[in-house]
C-alpha positions in Angstrom: -9.6 15.2 -10.8 -12.2 18.3 -11.2 -13.6 17.1 -14.4 -14.9 13.8 -13.3 -15.6 12.9 -9.4 -14.5 13.4 -5.9 -14.6 10.1 -3.8 -14.1 9.3 -0.3 -14.5 5.4 1.1 -15.1 3.7 4.3 -15.0 0.3 5.0 -12.5 -2.9 4.5 -9.5 -0.3 3.4 -7.3 -3.0 2.1 -9.9 -3.9 -0.5 -10.7 -0.6 -1.5 -7.3 -0.2 -2.1 -6.6 -3.4 -4.1 -9.8 -2.4 -6.4 -8.6 1.1 -7.0 -12.0 1.9 -5.9 -11.8 5.9 -6.4 -10.2 5.4 -9.8 -12.2 2.7 -10.8 -15.5 4.9 -10.7 -13.9 7.8 -12.4 -13.0 5.5 -15.1 -16.1 3.7 -15.3 -17.8 6.8 -15.5 -14.9 8.4 -18.2 -14.4 5.6 -20.3 -17.6 3.2 -19.7 -19.9 6.4 -20.1 -21.8 5.2 -16.8 -23.4 8.0 -14.4 -22.3 8.6 -11.2 -25.0 6.3 -9.5 -24.2 3.3 -11.9 -20.4 3.3 -11.5 -20.3 3.4 -7.7 -23.1 0.8 -7.4 -21.1 -1.2 -9.6 -17.9 -0.8 -7.7 -19.6 -1.1 -3.5 -22.0 -4.1 -4.8 -20.0 -6.2 -7.0 -16.1 -5.9 -7.0 -15.9 -5.1 -3.3 -17.8 -7.9 -2.3 -15.7 -10.2 -4.8 -12.9 -9.7 -2.8 -14.8 -9.7 0.8 -14.7 -6.1 1.2 -17.6 -4.3 3.0 -18.4 -0.5 3.3 -19.3 2.3 1.4 -18.4 5.4 0.1 -19.5 9.3 -0.5 -18.7 10.6 -4.4 -19.7 13.7 -6.0 -19.6 14.5 -9.6 -18.5 17.5 -11.2 -22.2 18.4 -11.7 -22.9 18.2 -7.7 -24.7 15.0 -8.2 -24.2 12.8 -4.9 -23.9 8.6 -4.7 -23.5 7.2 -1.3 -23.9 3.5 -1.9 -22.9 1.2 1.0 -22.9 -3.3 1.1 -22.6 -3.0 5.0 -25.3 -2.7 7.3 -25.0 0.8 7.8 -22.9 3.9 6.9 -23.0 7.3 8.5 -23.7 9.9 6.2 -25.2 13.4 5.4 -25.6 15.6 2.2 -27.4 18.5 0.9 -27.8 21.0 -1.6 -27.9 24.9 -1.2 -31.3 26.0 -0.4 -32.4 22.7 0.7 -32.6 21.1 4.5 -29.6 18.7 4.7 -30.3 14.7 4.6 -28.3 12.3 7.1 -29.1 8.4 7.4 -27.3 5.6 8.9 -29.3 2.7 7.8 -31.1 1.6 4.7 -34.2 3.9 4.0 
């Protein structure tokens, strides 16, 4: 919903579905008071691996903050803000 977060996931699809990854991030933010970065890190680094899942996600909150965590070797990603040069990445920098 527009009041919390938009999430796009990639990786072991079944595990993202079983953990309700996108919903869990929104709930951790709304009900748990976590920041976007903290909620995304918890889901990607703790909950997905617990079920054998790997991958990552791109999330944007209602303030325009971006989180791009991944627990795999790499994840193609890009982001940018108005007036800034876009940033891209594949592996951990």
